[in-house]
C-alpha positions in Angstrom: 57.3 121.4 -37.1 57.2 123.5 -33.9 60.3 125.5 -34.9 58.5 126.3 -38.2 55.4 127.3 -36.5 57.1 129.6 -34.2 59.7 130.8 -36.6 62.9 129.9 -35.1 64.8 127.1 -33.2 63.2 126.8 -29.8 64.2 124.8 -26.9 61.7 125.4 -24.4 57.7 125.6 -25.1 54.9 126.1 -22.7 51.8 124.8 -23.9 48.5 126.1 -22.3 44.8 124.8 -22.4 43.4 128.4 -22.3 39.5 127.6 -22.2 39.6 125.9 -18.9 38.1 122.4 -18.2 38.8 119.8 -20.7 40.9 122.2 -23.1 44.1 120.9 -21.5 43.2 117.4 -22.9 43.0 118.6 -26.5 46.3 120.6 -25.7 48.1 117.3 -25.2 48.2 117.0 -28.7 50.5 120.0 -29.5 52.3 119.1 -26.2 53.2 115.6 -27.5 54.3 117.1 -30.7 56.9 119.4 -28.8 58.1 116.4 -26.8 58.6 114.2 -29.7 60.6 116.8 -31.5 63.0 117.1 -28.6 61.7 120.1 -27.0 61.6 121.0 -23.2 57.9 121.3 -23.0 55.5 122.2 -19.8 51.8 121.5 -20.2 49.5 124.2 -18.3 45.9 124.8 -17.9 43.5 127.7 -16.8 42.0 126.4 -13.8 38.3 126.7 -14.4 35.9 123.7 -14.5 32.6 123.3 -15.8 29.6 123.2 -13.6 29.3 119.4 -13.7 32.6 118.9 -12.1 32.7 122.4 -9.9 29.5 123.9 -9.0 31.2 127.2 -7.6 30.9 129.7 -10.2 34.2 131.1 -11.6 37.9 130.1 -11.6 39.7 128.0 -9.1 41.9 130.3 -7.0 45.3 129.3 -6.2 44.6 129.4 -2.4 42.1 126.6 -3.0 44.7 124.0 -4.3 46.0 121.4 -2.5 49.1 119.1 -3.4 50.6 121.8 -5.5 53.5 124.2 -5.3 52.2 127.6 -5.3 54.5 130.3 -6.9 52.3 133.4 -6.8 48.7 134.5 -6.5 47.9 133.2 -10.0 50.4 130.3 -10.8 51.1 127.0 -9.0 53.0 123.9 -10.2 50.6 121.1 -10.2 50.6 117.4 -10.8 48.6 114.2 -10.8 47.5 114.5 -7.2 46.5 118.0 -7.1 43.0 119.0 -6.2 41.2 121.9 -4.9 38.8 122.5 -2.0 35.9 124.7 -3.1 32.9 125.4 -0.4 34.1 122.2 1.3 34.0 119.8 -1.8 36.8 118.4 -3.6 37.2 119.2 -7.1 40.0 117.7 -9.5 41.1 120.0 -12.4 41.3 118.3 -15.5 44.9 119.2 -15.7 45.8 116.8 -12.8 43.8 114.0 -14.4 45.8 114.6 -17.7 49.2 114.8 -15.6 48.3 111.5 -13.6 48.5 109.8 -17.1 51.5 111.6 -18.5 53.4 111.3 -15.4 54.5 115.0 -15.3 54.2 118.3 -13.6 52.3 121.4 -15.1 51.4 124.9 -14.8 48.0 125.8 -12.9 47.0 129.3 -14.0 44.2 131.0 -11.9 42.6 133.8 -13.8 40.8 135.0 -10.5 42.5 138.6 -10.5 43.3 141.5 -12.9 44.6 140.6 -16.5 47.6 142.9 -15.8 48.6 141.0 -12.4 48.3 137.5 -13.9 50.1 138.4 -16.9 52.9 139.8 -14.9 53.2 136.6 -13.0 53.1 134.4 -15.9 55.7 136.8 -17.7 57.9 136.6 -14.7 57.7 132.7 -15.3 58.5 132.7 -18.8 61.4 134.8 -18.1 62.7 132.8 -15.3 62.4 129.4 -16.9 63.7 130.4 -20.4 60.4 129.8 -22.2 60.9 130.3 -25.8 57.4 130.3 -27.1 53.9 130.1 -25.6 51.1 128.2 -27.5 47.6 128.4 -26.1 45.2 126.2 -27.1 41.3 126.7 -27.4 39.3 123.6 -28.3 36.4 124.5 -30.6 37.3 127.8 -31.6 35.3 130.1 -29.5 38.3 132.3 -28.7 37.5 133.5 -32.6 34.0 134.8 -31.8 33.0 138.3 -32.4 30.2 138.2 -29.7 27.1 138.2 -31.8 27.0 134.7 -32.8 23.8 132.8 -31.9 25.3 129.6 -30.3 28.1 131.3 -28.4 27.8 131.2 -24.5 31.2 130.7 -23.1 33.7 133.1 -24.5 34.9 134.5 -21.1 37.7 132.2 -20.2 39.1 132.4 -23.7 39.0 135.7 -24.1 40.4 136.5 -20.6 43.5 134.0 -21.2 44.0 135.5 -24.7 44.1 139.1 -23.1 46.7 137.7 -20.6 48.7 136.2 -23.2 48.5 139.4 -25.2 50.2 141.3 -22.3 52.9 138.3 -21.8 53.8 138.8 -25.3 54.3 142.4 -24.9 56.1 142.4 -21.8 58.6 139.3 -22.6 58.8 139.8 -26.4 58.4 135.9 -26.4 56.2 135.0 -29.2 52.6 133.4 -28.4 50.8 131.3 -30.8 47.1 130.7 -30.6 46.0 127.1 -31.5 42.4 126.0 -32.4 41.9 122.4 -31.9 38.8 120.7 -33.5 36.8 123.7 -34.8 33.4 123.7 -33.8 33.7 120.6 -31.5 32.3 122.3 -28.4 28.9 122.9 -29.7 28.7 126.8 -29.8 30.2 128.1 -32.9 29.6 126.0 -36.1 32.9 124.3 -37.7 32.7 126.0 -40.9 32.3 129.5 -39.2 35.3 128.7 -37.1 37.2 127.8 -40.3 36.0 130.8 -42.0 37.2 133.2 -39.0 40.7 131.2 -39.4 40.7 132.2 -43.2 39.8 135.7 -42.4 42.9 135.9 -40.2 45.1 133.9 -42.7 44.5 136.7 -45.2 45.9 138.8 -42.8 49.2 136.9 -42.3 48.3 135.1 -39.1 48.2 131.7 -40.1 51.3 129.6 -39.3 50.5 126.0 -40.0 48.4 123.0 -38.9 48.7 119.6 -37.3 46.8 116.4 -37.1 47.3 114.0 -34.4 49.5 110.6 -35.3 48.6 107.1 -33.9 51.0 107.8 -31.1 49.2 110.9 -30.2 45.9 109.1 -30.2 47.0 106.5 -28.0 48.1 109.0 -25.4 44.8 110.9 -25.9 42.7 107.4 -25.4 44.5 106.9 -22.2 43.8 110.5 -20.9 40.4 110.2 -21.9 39.8 107.1 -19.6 40.0 109.5 -16.7 39.5 113.1 -17.9 36.2 114.8 -17.9 35.6 116.3 -21.4 33.2 116.2 -24.3 34.9 118.7 -26.6 38.5 117.0 -26.5 36.6 113.7 -26.8 35.1 114.6 -30.0 38.6 115.5 -31.2 39.6 112.0 -30.5 36.4 110.7 -32.1 37.0 112.6 -35.4 40.6 111.6 -35.5 39.4 107.7 -35.4 37.3 108.3 -38.5 33.8 109.3 -37.2 32.0 111.3 -40.0 28.7 112.8 -39.5 26.7 114.3 -36.4 27.6 113.9 -32.9 25.7 115.0 -30.0 27.0 117.1 -27.1 25.9 118.7 -23.7 23.1 116.0 -23.1 22.0 116.0 -26.6 21.0 119.7 -26.6 23.5 120.5 -29.3 25.0 118.5 -32.4 28.3 118.9 -33.7 29.3 118.0 -37.7 32.4 115.9 -37.2 34.9 114.8 -40.1 38.5 114.2 -39.9 39.1 118.0 -40.2 37.8 118.2 -36.6 40.9 116.6 -35.4 43.1 119.2 -36.6 45.0 122.0 -34.6 45.5 125.3 -36.6 48.2 127.8 -35.4 47.8 131.5 -35.4 50.2 134.3 -34.6 48.6 136.1 -31.7 50.2 139.5 -32.6 48.5 139.4 -36.0 45.3 138.3 -34.9 44.8 140.3 -31.9 43.1 143.2 -33.4 40.5 140.7 -34.8 39.7 139.3 -31.5 37.2 142.0 -30.3 36.2 140.2 -27.0 39.8 139.7 -25.7 40.6 143.5 -26.7 37.4 144.5 -24.4 38.3 142.5 -21.4 42.2 143.5 -21.6 41.8 145.9 -18.7 39.5 143.7 -16.6 40.0 143.6 -13.0 38.7 140.0 -12.4 36.2 137.7 -14.6 33.3 139.4 -12.9 34.3 142.7 -14.2 34.8 141.2 -17.4 31.5 139.5 -17.5 29.8 143.2 -16.8 31.9 144.6 -19.7 30.7 141.8 -22.2 27.2 141.8 -20.9 26.9 145.6 -21.6 27.6 144.4 -25.3 24.9 141.8 -25.2 27.3 139.0 -25.0 26.6 136.2 -22.5 29.3 134.4 -20.6 29.8 131.3 -18.8 30.0 133.2 -15.6 26.5 134.2 -16.1 25.4 130.7 -16.7 27.4 129.2 -13.8 25.8 131.7 -11.2 22.2 131.0 -12.5 23.1 127.3 -12.3 24.6 127.7 -8.8 21.4 129.4 -7.6 19.4 126.5 -9.0 21.6 123.9 -7.1 21.3 125.9 -3.9 17.4 126.1 -4.3 16.9 122.2 -5.6 19.8 120.6 -4.2 20.7 119.2 -7.6 22.4 120.4 -10.8 19.8 121.3 -13.8 19.4 118.5 -16.5 20.9 119.4 -19.9 17.6 120.6 -21.1 17.1 122.8 -17.9 20.7 124.2 -18.6 19.7 124.9 -22.2 16.7 126.8 -21.0 18.7 128.8 -18.6 21.2 129.7 -21.4 18.3 130.8 -23.7 16.8 133.0 -20.8 19.9 134.6 -20.1 20.6 135.5 -23.9 17.1 136.8 -24.2 17.5 139.1 -21.1 20.8 140.4 -22.3 19.4 141.1 -25.7 16.6 143.1 -24.3 18.9 145.1 -21.7 21.1 146.2 -24.7 18.2 147.2 -26.9 16.7 149.2 -24.0 20.0 150.9 -23.2 20.6 151.6 -27.1 17.1 152.6 -27.6 16.0 150.2 -30.0 12.8 148.7 -30.3 12.7 144.9 -29.1 11.9 143.7 -32.5 15.1 145.0 -34.1 18.1 143.2 -34.8 21.3 144.5 -32.7 24.8 143.8 -33.3 26.9 144.3 -30.0 29.8 146.1 -31.7 28.0 148.6 -33.9 
């Protein structure tokens, strides 16, 4: 099936969880598919943890890693014993938890620098190790956002990663596949909306196929979930086990409608989809995630980096992380502030409806 998705017979596949945090957990479904079909496969992940695991805003830097083989400013070979030291505290990336279960090494990717530089290093890796295809997995589907969606608040990591992968495809000529695992399971974009976006891209020839986890995949996923910290990927597992109905996420501040389709991964041709991924296009020349945040904020788009910086200030002031309800209030305040700023800049009255890409 991997060959059919890519379009030719491949030997070596790089599967990357592109959204940071627990996306690498959902990525193991595609990784297992490749392994079971006799492919050489490497599991990778963007090194950016949620605030519940890492209070320091922004991505983990390669220099902060321990028990890892550094191969550049933005890449490192990681394993089940890898961790990072951030402001004196130990942070275990979710890819390390995953690798400790599957007993393999993987690729840690830091998106702490310019899109162009990170793409250059990843392109060199792809060429050096004979990677035939790269599959970037986003759990939930925020990567397909247009930017004006009400529930969206963490599009930066996905978009930055896609911008990097787009450049990798340009430089190497190696096909890049974008996988959407569990539409809507992260509690941001509604699942039906994500499926609608996939349908829109399918109408332009970008849809390459879909895959649902087998019993063996779920056995591995269950073992991983006993150690890894993730809510969204855990809902993919729950859906595959037959849960149907609403499930709470983010401390019950959001609810996700689950059914068996919430366990499926949908594969898209990035080259054909890129023109319809406006957020990735906006950040393709960004110097770092903070630069990308400013670009997206100027369009009224909130990012997880906005949120993490506010949470960090809260933590420093109160010596604790905010409760889920407090975190949700922070998100609403940031979104309201950005909307007001865009309205002021555009000259629209505060009561008007503003679309960030008009």
